[in-house]
C-alpha positions, 0 to 999 in steps of 0.5 A: 099649821105653820111656825110663825116669825116674831117681831120683838121690841126692846126696853131702853132702861138706863142700866142697859148695854150700849151694844149687846142687843144691838149687835145681836139683832143687827139693829144699828139704829139703837147703837149707843143707846141703853138697850136693856131687854129684848122681850119675846112673848105675849105680855100685854104691855109689850107683846111680840108681833106676828106677821099676817099678810101685810099687817102685824098682830100682837101675839096675845091677841092672836092666841086669844083668837083660839087658845087651844090651837095655839097653846095646846088644850092643857096649857090653855085650860091651866093658864086661862088661855094665856101664854104663861111665860115670857123670855128675854135677852137681858143686857146690863151695863149697870146694876138693876134694882134689888127686888123680890117677887110675891108668890101666887097667893100674895100676888092675888091678894096684893093685886085685889087690895091695890085695885080696890084702893083705886091705885092706877096700874101705871102709878109709881106707888103701885106694886102689883100690876097683875095677880100672878107670881114671877119665878125666874131662871137666868142663863148667862150668855156672858160673864154675869154677876148677881146677888141672890138670897140671904147669906147664912146668918153666922156668915153675915154676922162675921162680915159685919163684925169684921168689916163694918164700922162700929157704933153706926147701927143700933141694931147691930150688937143684937144681931152679932150676939144672936145672928138669926132672922129675928135679929136681922129684920130690924137691922135690915130695916135700919140699913134701908133707912140710913140717911145720906150722911151715915151712908157716905161715912160707911161707904167711905170706910169701905172704900178705904178697905178696897186694897184688901180685895187682892189678899182675901182668900175667903170666897165669901169675903172676896165676893162681898167686897168685889160687889160692894166696890162695883155698887159704890162706883155705880150707885154711891148714894144708895143703901143697896151698896151694902147688900153684898154684906147680907146677900150671896154674890154670884159670878156666873159663866155662860150656860150656868144658871140661877133660879129665883123663886118667890120671895128671894131678894136679888139683883143682877149687877152686870152681864148678858143673859137669857131670862125666862119667867112667868108672865108677870110684872110684880116687883117689890124693890129694896134698893139700888133704885130711885123708884118707889120702895114699899118697905112694909110690903117687901118685908111681908113677901120676903123669904127670910130664910138664909140660903144659897140658890142650888145649882140647877141640874142640866139634863141631856135630852139628846146629843145636842139638846140640854134641859135646864131643870127648874120647878116652875110650872109655867116654863121650861128652857133648853139649849140646843148646840150644834158645834158642826153641821147637824140636825135636831128633831123636835117632836116632843112638844104638846104646848106652844114654844118660842125658839131663839137663835143666839149664834150661827145659822139654821134652817127650821123645817116642818112638813109645810115650810123651811125658814132661815133662822139667824142670830137675834131672830125668834119663832113662835111654834104653835102647839098645833105644829106636829114636830119640826127640825133644826139644821145648821150650826150654832146655838138656839134656846128653846122655851116652852111650858113645863107640863 
């Protein structure tokens, strides 16, 4: 069985980079346009295409023709004949919306409920587009900034007490007196409901404090202030600008990683990254957006426990391949780096894979073919392929199922 070349599509959201994905793929026709994401996978809303003679077949339809052959028997059985992951190149020039994703049970219930209510799948007030959860793993390609997970309550209280203008929020005194999830929830709801006048006054107050950034030695305070200034410059009319007061700030370097489990409130503020997730489009928003915010449902699915996302362990599978470990069943991601001409044999796969070339030049070889593999290209490796090798120099990302 052969390895298959993929033809991938992009999403041109307003927050996208004007040049990153364009330069990576060599598509100069999109230069100067906000290209946000390059999708690689079988998501029905934007599936990759597989060349078949003179025609292109959507990957989801190709897999549906023989799920066991393309996915492997175990993957086909466990995930109802569908590729369970989607991999993207994400390039953010401006912050994305603050959001969280439901767990599996919440997704099933929410999808059923909205379907029974007759809400169209493409309706702006539809939160559940499918019955699946959406854990995510982000691996930066450039410097990448993000917010994720509630800060420990005592630390949040310190930030509000030290820097927030007094007398603006009715729920703040209760939270400062006893900082925990029960006193934070009504405070968070009040923050989301701020009117434009209140928000402008608060953000003007923070802007006056911007000179403090250079003298802050506490990483928590420095990260919060820096993120607030970033958000004020891009979204001055949105209550999400205040999110760094209660969400952890991350400034990530290339090849570090951030895992986002169900219920984790998060936002990506800027940079480029490889993102892999379970195949789902369920999003509950909580700020930095003009799209629909279902506050009641967001509060229902949120994990209100304060936490800091643990650093993902990196496991060296070979001298050239490193696995970024995470608990999601639907996907696994490794990075293959050849600093000089080298060969890596990849015989240990029992399910479908997608490989993506980020840097350099490679030859991909199995028993029946040799393919050139250059930056911006991706290949679909069916489960029926009995091993293959990568020869060359550069960086390749390898996505599969976490069996």
